[in-house]
C-alpha positions as CSV (number, residue, x, y, z in Angstrom):
1,M,13.7,24.0,-11.3
2,S,14.3,20.6,-13.0
3,N,11.7,18.3,-14.5
4,H,13.7,15.3,-13.2
5,H,12.5,13.4,-10.2
6,V,13.9,10.5,-8.2
7,Y,11.6,7.9,-6.6
8,K,11.9,5.2,-4.1
9,K,9.6,2.2,-3.3
10,V,8.8,0.7,0.1
11,E,6.8,-2.5,0.7
12,V,3.9,-2.4,3.1
13,V,1.1,-4.8,4.0
14,G,-2.5,-3.7,4.6
15,S,-5.2,-5.8,6.1
16,S,-8.9,-5.6,6.5
17,A,-11.9,-7.7,7.5
18,K,-14.0,-5.7,5.1
19,S,-12.4,-6.1,1.6
20,I,-9.3,-6.1,-0.6
21,D,-10.0,-2.4,-1.5
22,D,-10.3,-1.5,2.2
23,A,-6.9,-3.3,2.9
24,I,-5.3,-1.1,0.1
25,Q,-6.9,2.1,1.5
26,V,-5.7,1.2,5.0
27,A,-2.1,0.6,3.8
28,I,-1.9,3.8,1.8
29,A,-3.4,5.9,4.6
30,E,-1.0,4.6,7.2
31,C,2.0,4.7,4.9
32,S,1.2,8.3,4.0
33,K,1.4,9.3,7.7
34,N,5.1,8.5,7.8
35,V,6.2,8.8,4.1
36,K,6.0,12.1,2.3
37,H,5.2,12.5,-1.4
38,V,3.5,9.1,-1.9
39,E,2.5,9.0,-5.6
40,W,1.6,5.4,-6.6
41,F,1.2,1.8,-5.5
42,E,1.5,-1.6,-7.0
43,V,-0.3,-4.7,-5.6
44,S,2.2,-7.5,-5.5
45,E,0.4,-10.1,-3.4
46,T,-3.2,-10.7,-2.3
47,R,-4.2,-13.3,0.2
48,G,-6.8,-14.0,2.8
49,H,-7.8,-15.9,5.9
50,V,-10.7,-18.4,5.8
51,V,-12.8,-19.3,8.8
52,D,-15.7,-21.8,8.6
53,G,-15.6,-21.7,4.8
54,K,-15.9,-17.9,4.6
55,V,-13.3,-15.1,4.0
56,A,-12.6,-13.7,7.4
57,H,-9.7,-11.3,6.6
58,Y,-7.9,-9.8,3.5
59,Q,-4.2,-9.0,3.3
60,V,-2.6,-7.1,0.5
61,V,1.1,-6.5,-0.1
62,L,1.8,-3.2,-1.8
63,K,4.9,-1.6,-3.2
64,V,4.4,2.1,-2.6
65,G,6.2,4.7,-4.7
66,F,7.2,8.1,-3.4
67,R,9.2,11.0,-4.7
68,I,12.5,11.8,-2.9
69,E,12.1,15.3,-1.5
70,G,14.1,17.9,-3.4
71,S,14.1,15.9,-6.7
């Protein structure tokens, strides 16, 4: 067995009315349902929706890294 691995990244967007952290958790949980071997993420964008002077919704763009199966 080799110690070499090959990885790929996909971009996903998580959203939450609760928090930035929750938006990240939602994105990783949903991505992991369809993508095997998820190993890391990078936050590339953070934004939100404001209603009546208050944050109403958070949105986080993630690059999710996963290991190619068999590598």
